[in-house]
N, C-alpha and C positions, 0 to 999 in steps of 0.2 A: 525557387525563392523569388520574391517580388523584386522589381527593379528599385534601386535606391532613390530614383527620381519620383516614385509614386508614394513616398511616405507623406503623411499629412504635414502641412506647413508648420504645425506647432512644434515639430522637432527642429531644434536649432543645430544639432550635431548628428552626423551620420558617419559611421565607420564603414569603409569599403575595402575589400580585398578581392583578388581574382576569384570570381565565381560566388561572391557572397557580400552581404552588407548587414549592418545592424544599426537601428536608430536609437539614439540616446533619449530615454524617456525623462524629460525635464518636467517634474511636477511643480517646480517653482524656482525662480532665479536665486533666491536665498539658499536653497538646498545646494546648488552647484557652487555658489559662492563659499559656503562653509567647507565643502569638500576641497575646493581650490586652496583655501587658507590652510587647511590641515596638511594636504599633500605637498604644498610648497615648503612648509616647515620641515617635513620629512626629507624632501629633496635637498634642502640646504644643509642638512645635517648628515647626509648619507655617509660621509667619511667617518662619522662617529660610530654609527650603529652597524656598519658593514662587518665589523670584527666581532659582533655579538650575535651568535646563532639564534638566540631566543628572540632578539629584536628583528632579525631578518625574517624569521618565521612569522612573527606577528604582523609585520608590514606586508609580507607577501599575501597572507590570508586576508588582510584588510583590502589589498588591491583587488583580489578576486571577488570579495564580497561587494565592494563598491561598484565594480563594473557590472556585476549581476543586478544590483539594485538599480543601476542606470539602464538596464535592458540588454546587456551583453551576457549571454548564457555561458556556462562552463563549456558546453560543447562548441560554441563559437570561439571561445578563447583557445581551445585545443586546435580548432581549424585554422585560426590565425597563426598559431605557433609554427605551422609547417610552411607558411608563406614566406616570401622574400620581401614583400612590400605591403604596407597598409596605409590607407589614406584616411585622415580625419577631416571631414568636410564640416565647416562652421559657417552658418549664415551670417551675412554682414549687411547692415543697412546704414548705420552711422556709427562713429567712433565711440560715443558714450553709451552705446547699447551692446550688450554681449561681451563685456570685458571679462567676466568670470569664465566664459567659454574659452576665450583666447588665452587667459593666464593659467588655466588648468594644465598641469604637466602631463598631458596625454601620453607622451612618449615614455616617460618614466613609469607611470602606473600600468600601462599596457605591457611594457616589457617585464616589469616586476611580476605581473600575473602570469605572463607566458613562461617566464623562467620557473615559476613555482609549479606549474602543471606539466612543463615539457622539458625543462633544462635549457641548454644552450640553443640558440636559434640564429638564423641569418636575417631575421626580420629588420627592415628599416621602415621608418614612419615619416610621412610628409603630411602637410596640412593644405587643404583647399579652402581659400577664403571665398565663399560662395556669394559673390556680389549679384545684385539684381540685374545690373547691366554693366558692360565694359565702359570704363571711364573714358578711355581714348585708345587709339591703336598703339601697340607697342612694337618695337623693332625685334624681330625674331632672331637675327644673326647674333653671334657673340664675337664680333671681329674688332670692335673698338672698345677699349677699356679706359676709364678715368679712375686713377688711383688717388685716393685722398689719404694723406697721413697728417694727423692733427695733434699737436702737442703745444698749444698756445700758452704764452705768458709763463706763469709759475709752474705749469704742468710740463714744461720742456725738460726732457731728460728722464722722465719716468719710464718710458719705453723706447726701444729703438726699432725703426721700421725699415731700415736700409735693406736688410736681407730679404724681407718679405716683398718689398717693392721691386728689387732687382730680379727676384725669381719670377714674379708675375710679368715683369717687362720682357725677360728672356723668353718666356712661354709664348707671349703674343708676337714678339718680333721674329721668332723662329718657327712659327706655326705654318702648316701647309697654306698654299695659295698666297705666296709672298706678294706684298703690295696691297693686299686687302685688309691687313691687320695693322692696327695702330695703337700706340701706348701714349697716354698723357697722364700727367700727375700734378697735384697741387700740394703745397706744404703749408699747413695751418692757415687756410684761407678764411676770409670773412664770409658771412652768409651771402653778401652781394657778389663777391668774387666767385664763389662756388656756383651761384645761379647763372652768372654770365658765362662761365666756362661750359656748363651743362647745355645752355641754349645754343652756344656757338658750335660745340663739337658733336652734340647729339650722340653720346656714347651708348653702346649696346650694353655694356657692363659698367657699373659703378661700384667700386670697392672702397669701403670706409673703414680705415684703421685708426683707432684713437681711444678716447676716454669718454665713457658715458656720464650722464649727469650725476648719478649716485656716487660712483667712484671718484669723479672729479671734485665733487663737493667735499668729500672726506679728505682728499689729498690737499686741497686748498686750505682747509681749516687747520690741517697739521703743519702746513708750511708757513702760514702767516697768521698771527693773532688777530690781525685786522679783518680776516675773513671769517672769524668765528661768529656763529649766529647764536641767538638765545636758544636754550634747550627747548625742544618740542616733544621729547619723549617722556611720558609720565605713566605711572601705573594706571591702566584702564581695563582691568579684567583680562579678557582674552584678546583684546584688540591692541595692536601696536601701531601707532600712527606716526608718519613723517610726512612733511609737506613737499619733499623733492619729487618732481615728476620725471618720467623718462625723457631723455634728450641726449644731445651729443655736443661736446665742447668744440667750438670754433673760435677764431680770433674776433674780438670785439674792438671797441675804441682803444686806440693806442696799443693795439696788439695784446690787450689783456684777454685772459681766458673768459669766454662767455658761453653759458649753457644755452643751447638752442633747443626749444621745445620740439618733441617728436613730430608734431603736426607740421611745423615749419620746415623741418628737415625733409619730411616726405614730400611736401609741396615743391621744394626747391629741386629735389632729385628728379621730379617728374615735370619740370618747368619747360622742357623742350616741346616742340610740336608733336614729337613721338616719344613715348616713354621708353625707358630702357627694358631690355629683356630681363636683366637680373640686377638687383641691388643687394649687396652683401655687406654685412657688418662684422668686423672683428673688434668687438667691444662688449663689455658686460651688459646685461639687462637690455638686450636689443631685440629680442624675439617678439614680445607681446605687443609692442607699439611701433618701434622704429621700422622693423621689417614688415610687420603686418599692415601698417598704415601706408607704407610705401607701395604695397600691392593694391591697397584700396584706392590709392591716388592714380594708379595706372600701370605700374610695373608688372611684368608677367610673373616674376618670381622675386621673393624676398627671403634672405637667409640671415638668421641672427642667432644669438646665444641666449638661452634661458637662464637668467641669474648669472652666477659666476661659473667658471669652468676651468678645466685643466688646460693651462696655457699651452703646454707642449702638444696636447691632443688637438687643440683647435688649429695650431700652426701646421701640424702634419696633415690635418684634414684639408685645409685650404690649398696646400701645395699639391696634394694628390687630386683634389677636386678640380682645380684649374688645369692641371695637366690633361685630365680626361676631357674636360670641356673644350679646351683650345687646341691641344695637340692631336687628340683622337677624334675630335668633332662629334662627340656624343651629345645627347640632349641633357638639359639641366637635371631632369629626373634621373636619368641613367647615371650621370656623374655623381649625383648625391648618393644614390642607392649603392653603387659600386664602391664608393669611398667608405661609406659607413660599414659595409660588409667586409671590405679588406682590412680596415683598421680594427674591427672587432676581433680579428685573429692575433693582433699585435698588442692591444691594450684593453683595459677593462671596458666591456661594451656598455656599461652604465654611463661612461663619459659621452657616448653617442647620443644619449637622451638630452644633453645640453644643447645640441644643434637642432634648430627648427627651420624647416624649409616651408615657406608659404607659396602657393600658386594661385593664379586667378582663374585657372581652368582645371578641371578634374583630370587626373591621370586615367580615369576609367570612363570618360565621356567620349564616345566615338565621334570622330570628326573634329575634335578640338585642334585648332590650327597650331602646328608646331609642337604638339604635345604627344608623347608616345601613347599607343593603345595599351590596354591591360596586358595583351600578350607580350608586348615589348618589355614592359616592366617585369612581368612574371618570369621571362626567360633570360633576362639580362644576367650574365655571369661575370663576376669580377675577374679581371685578368690575373692569372696565376703568376707569381714571381718568376717561376722557372721558364715562363714563356718569353720573358724579356731577354734580348740579346746581351752578351757580355761586352762591356766597354773595352775599347782598344787602348784607352789612355785615361789619365786623370783630369784632363782639362774640362770634362763635363761634370765634375764633382764639386759642388759648392761646399765650403767649410766656413762655418761661423762660430767663433770662439769668444766668449765673454766671461772671464774669471770674476769671481767676487773680489772687489778691490781690497777688502779687509777680511781676515780670518781670525777666529779664536777657537780655543779648544772645545768649548761647550757646543759650538755649532758642528764641528767635525765629529765630536763624540756622539751627537744625536743624528748623524747620518746626512747632514747637509754637506754636499760635495764642495769641491773647489770652484765650481763653475756655475754661473747663472744660466748659461746656455752653451751647449756644445753640439752643434747641428751639422749633420752630414746629409746632403740632398743632391740626388742626381738631377741634372738639368734636362735630361731626356729620359725616355722610357728604356733605360739600360741598367744592367746589373754591374755592381762593383764587388766581385768576390775578394776576400782576403785583404781588406783594407786594414792597415796597421796604424794604431793610434798609440803614441808614446807621450806620457806626461811626466815631467820631473819637477819636483818642488825642492828648492835648494836652501839650506841653512848653513852658511859658512862652508865648512868642508863636508857637511852631511848632505846627502841627496836621497830623497824618497821618490820612488818610481812607481808608475802604473803603466802596464802595457796590455793592449787588447787587440784582438784580430776580429774583424766583423765583416759580414756580407751586407752590403748596402743596396737595397732594392728600391725603397721609397724613402722619403724624408724621415730622418731619424735623429732624435735629440737624445744624446747619451750623457747629459750632464750629471745625472744621478748614478751613472755606472762607474764614474771615475773616482776611485777611492785610493788614497795613498796610506801606507802603514805608519802613520805618525805614532810615536810613543810619548806618553805624558812625561816620562822621565827626562826626555830632552827638553820639552817645553817648560818643565818645572824650573829650569834655571833662568828663564827669560823674566827680567824685572820690568823692562819697558818695551814699548812697541818697537819692532824692527822692520826695516825694509828688506824685502827679498824678491825672488823671481820665480815664476812658473814658466818652464819651457814646454812648448807643445809642438809636436810634429805628427803629421798625417802622411802616410805613404801608400801608394798604390803601384803595384808591379815594381817594387823596390825603388820607386822614384818619389821624391817629396812633392806632395800636392799643397801642403801648408806647413810653414815653419816660422814660429814666432816666439819671442820671449816677452812675457808680460810681468810688469811690476805689481807686487802685492804687499800689503802690510800685515804682519802677524802680531797679535796682541798677547799680553801675558795671560797665564792660565786662569787667573782670578778675575779676568775682565768680562763684564757682562754688557751687551749692547742693548740699551733701552730704546728700541725702535719697534715699529709694527711688524717687521719681518723676523727679527732675532730675539725680541723680548720674551717670546714664548718658551725659550729654553731655560727660564729661571728655575723650574723645578729641579734641574740638574744640580743646582746649588743648595738644595735642601739635603743635608747630609746626616741622616739618622745614625750612621755608624761612626761619626766623629767621636773620638774619645771623650770629649767634654760632655757629650750628650748623656753618656752613662753616669757621669758624676752628677749632672743636674737631676737626672731621674732618680738617683739614689737619695738626694735631698728631698725630692718630691714625694718619694714613697713614704718617708717619715711624716711629711706634711699631710699626706692622704690619711694616714692612721689617726692623726690629731684631729683633722676637721670632720672625720667620720666617727671619731671616738670608737674605733674598731681596730684592735691590735692585729687582726688578720686581714685587714684591707689590702688589696693589691690592684695593680693595673691589669685589666682584662678586656680593654677595648670595648666592643659592643656586645659582649657575651650576655650581659644581663638584660639587654634590650630595653633598658630604662634610661630616659633622658636625664633624670636626676643623677644617676651613676656616672654617665658620660660627662656631665657638667662638673662633678666633683673631681674627676680625673684631670680635666682641663684646668681647673682651679688649682690643683696641687702643683702642676707644672708651673703655672703662673707664680704661685707663692714662692717656689724655689728660686726662680729668676729674680723676683722682686725683693725678696727678703734674705736669701742666703748668699747673695753676691752683691758687691758694691759696683754696679754697672752705671756708667755715665753716658749721656747722649753725646755723640761726636759727629762732625761732618765727615763725609766719605773721603778716603784717600784720593789724592789727585790722579786724574786721568787726562790724557792729552789728545783725545779724539772726541768728535761730536757724539753726544748721547751715550757715552761710555762711562761705566762705573766699576771701580775695584771693590769687590765684595769681601767681607770678613766672614769666616766660618765660625761655628760655635767655640772651638778651641781658642781662636784668636780673640773673640769677644770676651771670653772669660779671662784669658791671660792678660789682655790689655785693659780689661774692665771698661770697655767702651764699645759703642756700636751706633750705626745710623739707623734710621727707621727700617730700612730694608734688611740690614744685618740682624736686627732684633726680630723682625718678622720671620726671617729664614731660620734663626735659632729656635724660636718657639715652635715653628712648623716642624723642624727636625725632631724635637722632643715629642710632639704629638704623634708624629708618624712612628717613632720608636715604640711607643706604648700601645700602638694598634688603633689609634684614631685617624680619621681622614681629614687632613688639613687642606685649606685653600689659601691662596694668596690674592689679595685685592690690590690691583695697581690703579692708583689715581694719578692725577696730574701732579707730579712732583712728590708723590707720597706712596707708601706701601704699608699694608697691615695684614694680619693673619685672620683666618676664620676656621671654623671646623663644623663638620656635620654631626648632628645629634643622633642620627640613625644612618645605617649603612645603605639603605635603599634610596634615600633622597638623591644622592649623587648620581646613582645609576639612572634614575628617572629623568634627571636633567640632561644627562648625556644622550638619552634617546630622543630628546627634544619633544616629548609629548606631554610633559608635565603641565598641568593647568588647562589642557585642552579637552573640552567635552567632546562627546561623539558627534554632536551636531552644533557646530559653531555658527552663529548667525552673523554673516558678514554681507553687507549690502554692497552695491557697486561703488558707491562713493568711498566706502571704507577701503575697498580693494584698490581704488584709484590712488589713495593716499599711502597705501602700505608699501608700495615699491620695494625698497631694499629689505624692509622688515620681513616680508613674506618670502623673498627670493634669495637673499644673500646666502651664499654657500660657503660657510666658514669651515675650511678644511684643517684648521689647527687642532681640532678634535678634543683638546682638553683646555682650550682657552675660550672663555665666553666673553664676547665683546658687548658693546653698548646695546646692540639689538636684543641681547638676552637680559637686559637690566630689569625689565618688568618681572620675568620669571624669578630672577634672583631676589628681588624685593619681596615677592610673594612668598618665597621659601623662608626668608628671614622673618616675615610677619607670622608665618605658621610655626616658627620655632624649630624648623628643620636645619637651619643654617645660622651660625652665630659669629658675627664679626667681632674681633678683639683688637683694640688699639694698643699695640705693643710698645709705643713710645712712652707709655705710662710706667713701664718697668723701671727705668732709672729714678722715677719719682716715688717708687714703692707704693703706688696707688693700689686700691683694692681691686679684686677681679670684677666686682660689680661695676665699679667705675670704668674699668677697661671695656666691658661689654657695652655700657651706655655710650661711651665715647665712640666705640666702633659703629654703633647704630647711627650716631650723628654723622660720622665720616661718609657713610654711603647713602645718606638720606636724599641726596640729589644726584641726578645723572650728569650734571654740568661738568664735573671733573673726573667722572668715572671712565676709566679706560677699559679694564677687563678684569676677569677673575680666572685664576688658574687652578684647576683641580689636580692636586698631587696624585690622588689615586688613579684618575684617568690617565695622567701622564705616565705613571708606572705601567699601567696596563698596555699602553701603546708604545712602550719601549724607551721612554725618556727616563733613564736611570741616573742615580747620583754620580757625579764625577768621581773618578778613582783616586782622590787625593784629599788632603785637608787643605782648606783655603789658605791657612797661614803659612803653608810650605812655600808659597810663591811670593810672599810679601816680606820685605826686610823688617 
């Protein structure tokens, strides 16, 4: 097989593995741009379609077909499948050239194809940024680290970096060759402060933990109305455009949060007379530009995240990666490969595709200084857990516990645990067998317990494993929020390693948190089995016979497959609520916590003859779900309304995230430059469609597949036609659009109705 260095220069991308290579045949930049746009949309929605075997099969076949179209044969994919490492070499001349090649999710597409033809694999993938010449000499050791934690201004408190910082500090300060290792750190520096420190200390490793420009922009807009910008997202066919560019938030004037462009970040990190060996980023959307351009400016390696990622996976990755790099003194390549391979046995290996390692020299180029040969990469074996010695005590076990400060039943009902983070991490390469974790949640004289015994070998976040057996019967009696405690104890060899009591607030059962993290559980308040729903549907059945002039008319969901029939069923429910009950609009019951609302269920709305916009939306949605239609809930800024699908396939198409995308989407480099979060955001809520989906939602409404209905017109006894017209008006702009929740998708993914009637918990 020919050497990968002999391919014609027109090839911008070459895949290399031990003993083989394949050039990507780029017939045109727009071709790869379109594929990049398509696959990034699939990647950001992987949590939606991974539960759908049909979608998994379709995307796997598309991955194989696309790689073959680009020049990678099926035989080569099968050959790649049995390797442990693959390199994607991408030519680089200047930043504004070849962005499609850098933004294409090679890791995901290749792994998807490999899994389809071979099943599970040990494959790890890195990228070589093939520069024409080295920019400057970089320092090859990894003995001095500069740790940057940045949460400036209003972004303060969004994340905590203490455990990450102290873990990396410990690894460097206790590494072999004492006296040659140094740890330095900065907290939310300005650009000038960061540049000065880099020039003065000349670090070998720079680790950046913080908030990227896309996430930071959204957080600042939600925190302060003064930061809200004019809407930039409008329906534009297949293209979704935003103006935010990749970057990193540092402190600006008067310590305000300031987004620093990726090019300036890369320049500053390489501002010393010798560039660092490694620049790593623990922030979203950091792979395509922040990490890549840091290598283009001189760093030997750049490590970043493609879009959004599993926070727990990334944290575990960095803990293991730095231990191998610093304590065991392996190369950056080997540390990356061994960490990916080790974690693939513990967690979903698709999470590994979110980590992107760039290098300025190929892993397969003989003689590259400080870079392992292909034989080294090929035969690198991850250290087996059983090889690690058993710890003689608990002092080398780090414990980080962060409970959710507020709890309510809808969150617990849907599987959100008591903790935001519960991490156990060895400080050294030792095992901790039979670690005992005890958690107790106390309500007065009642105590709910969870006890687990674990073997801890690598960093492990068990926050989603801690579940206490709460019963709604107890919570049913809570009328107001109460303060209580969670006691946590971690033992090793029958001695406490960690013991702490944490205060938490528990909210009433009908409490709904209207925020970005917990608002998604609203479908649990859609109660189709509420007794009042049956009464409403009884009235609606009579109304259906009247408006159809058919004594045999009945509710049959989508069985007729006719939009007109579906519309008449939705109209009959509307007529029952608008004309058979005397319902008035009312402000929500008082709640005493930020962005919290007490919700009324259908029985309470009918009995009290009143409801808020969200109460009416939930009641109408419950009735639609009861008769077999698929409702949605639109959440706007300070408002809510209902909608429904006119056919049962449209919702499924949107959930797969391929609606409205043609086989060849023409996207030029400028469009990709502007698409940032739109192309890459990985929304894992699975049934909640955020503002980035607004274009698809509007297109579906325009096609008649989705109908918004303004339920606040029920108390005015307005016509169904007026309600539909008002619904269209409400969602006509993305300015106050927050999200749309699909009740059908929520049910498919386990978000079930709460096991109570909402009025049970309200006086």
